[in-house]
C-alpha positions in Angstrom: -123.0 50.0 -14.4 -119.2 51.0 -15.2 -118.4 47.9 -16.2 -121.3 47.5 -18.9 -119.8 50.8 -20.6 -116.1 49.3 -20.3 -117.3 46.0 -21.9 -119.1 47.7 -24.7 -116.0 49.7 -25.1 -113.9 46.8 -25.3 -116.3 45.2 -27.9 -116.2 48.4 -30.1 -112.5 48.7 -30.0 -112.3 44.8 -31.1 -114.5 45.2 -33.8 -112.6 48.0 -35.4 -109.3 46.2 -35.0 -110.8 43.3 -36.9 -112.2 45.4 -39.6 -108.7 47.3 -39.8 -106.6 44.2 -39.7 -108.9 41.4 -40.2 -108.8 38.8 -43.0 -110.3 41.4 -45.6 -108.1 44.1 -44.8 -106.6 45.7 -48.1 -108.8 43.6 -50.2 -109.4 44.8 -54.1 -113.2 44.3 -54.0 -116.2 43.3 -52.1 -115.5 40.0 -53.1 -112.4 39.8 -51.0 -110.1 38.9 -53.6 -106.7 40.8 -53.8 -105.0 41.4 -57.2 -105.5 42.9 -60.6 -108.7 40.8 -61.2 -107.2 38.4 -63.7 -106.7 34.9 -62.8 -103.5 33.3 -64.2 -103.6 32.1 -67.8 -102.3 28.9 -69.0 -100.2 28.9 -72.1 -103.2 27.3 -74.3 -105.4 30.2 -73.3 -103.3 33.1 -73.4 -104.1 34.7 -76.7 -100.5 36.2 -77.4 -99.2 32.6 -77.1 -101.3 31.2 -79.5 -100.9 34.4 -82.0 -97.2 33.3 -81.8 -97.3 29.5 -82.3 -99.8 30.5 -85.4 -97.2 32.7 -86.6 -94.2 30.2 -86.0 -96.4 27.5 -87.9 -96.7 29.5 -91.0 -93.3 30.6 -90.9 
């Protein structure tokens, strides 16, 4: 009987350690992605870059 409790205790500790330090530890949201939530934007999709190009074209 002691072995069963020890086994259950080891499984519980392993689960808690996995939850604390596993692959999704410190994730930003439930989807598992870290960071600010914005994907990198290329220069041709960046509104500030396009606005600056338009301003340079008209100057």
